[in-house]
C-alpha positions as CSV (number, residue, x, y, z in Angstrom):
1,X,-126.2,-38.6,-12.4
2,X,-125.1,-35.4,-14.0
3,X,-121.9,-33.4,-13.2
4,X,-123.8,-30.8,-11.0
5,X,-125.2,-33.5,-8.7
6,X,-121.8,-35.2,-8.4
7,X,-120.1,-31.8,-7.6
8,X,-122.7,-30.9,-5.0
9,X,-122.4,-34.3,-3.4
10,X,-118.6,-33.9,-3.1
11,X,-119.0,-30.5,-1.6
12,X,-121.7,-31.7,0.7
13,X,-119.5,-34.6,2.0
14,X,-116.5,-32.4,2.6
15,X,-118.6,-29.7,4.4
16,X,-120.3,-32.3,6.6
17,X,-116.9,-33.8,7.7
18,X,-115.6,-30.3,8.3
19,X,-118.7,-29.4,10.3
20,X,-118.2,-32.5,12.5
21,X,-114.6,-31.6,13.2
22,X,-115.3,-27.9,14.0
23,X,-118.2,-28.7,16.3
24,X,-116.0,-31.1,18.2
25,X,-113.3,-28.4,18.5
26,X,-115.7,-26.1,20.5
27,X,-115.4,-26.1,24.2
28,X,-118.5,-26.8,26.2
29,X,-119.2,-25.7,29.8
30,X,-115.9,-27.3,30.9
31,X,-112.9,-27.6,28.7
32,X,-112.9,-28.8,25.2
33,X,-110.5,-29.7,22.4
34,X,-110.1,-26.0,21.6
35,X,-108.4,-25.5,25.0
36,X,-105.4,-27.2,23.4
37,X,-105.0,-24.3,21.0
38,X,-106.5,-21.5,23.0
39,X,-105.1,-22.1,26.4
40,X,-102.3,-19.6,26.1
41,X,-104.3,-16.9,24.3
42,X,-105.6,-14.1,26.4
43,X,-109.4,-13.7,26.6
44,X,-111.3,-10.6,25.5
45,X,-113.9,-8.9,27.6
46,X,-116.6,-11.2,26.3
47,X,-114.8,-14.2,27.8
48,X,-114.0,-15.9,24.6
49,X,-110.6,-15.9,22.9
50,X,-109.6,-15.1,19.4
51,X,-109.4,-18.7,18.5
52,X,-112.9,-19.4,19.9
53,X,-114.3,-16.5,17.8
54,X,-112.7,-17.9,14.7
55,X,-114.0,-21.4,15.4
56,X,-117.5,-19.9,15.7
57,X,-117.2,-18.1,12.4
58,X,-115.9,-21.2,10.6
59,X,-118.6,-23.3,12.1
60,X,-121.3,-20.9,11.1
61,X,-120.0,-20.7,7.5
62,X,-119.8,-24.5,7.3
63,X,-123.4,-24.8,8.7
64,X,-124.7,-22.4,6.1
65,X,-122.9,-24.3,3.3
66,X,-124.3,-27.6,4.6
67,X,-127.8,-26.1,4.5
68,X,-127.4,-24.7,1.0
69,X,-126.0,-28.0,-0.4
70,X,-128.8,-29.9,1.3
71,X,-131.4,-27.7,-0.3
72,X,-129.6,-27.9,-3.7
73,X,-129.5,-31.7,-3.5
74,X,-133.2,-31.7,-2.7
75,X,-134.0,-29.7,-5.7
76,X,-131.5,-31.1,-8.3
77,X,-131.1,-34.8,-7.4
78,X,-133.6,-37.1,-9.2
79,X,-133.0,-40.8,-8.7
C-alpha cells in the first residue's frame, strides 16, 4: 500500500468513529445524550438549542468527510 491509501484509511477510521459518537449524541423524539449538555441552554424559536445546532453541523461535516474518504478509497485502493 502506498502512503496515500494509508493516510486516507486513517482519516476514514477517525471520521467513522467520530460520526458514530456524534450521531449518538443527538436527541431523538424523547431525550438523548445531548440533553446532558443542552438541558440548561435556552432554546431558540426553532425549538433547538445552540448545542443541537452545533451537533448538527459537526455531524454533517463528518458525514461529508466519510463520503469523500469512501469515494477516495474506492478510486485509489487496489489490493
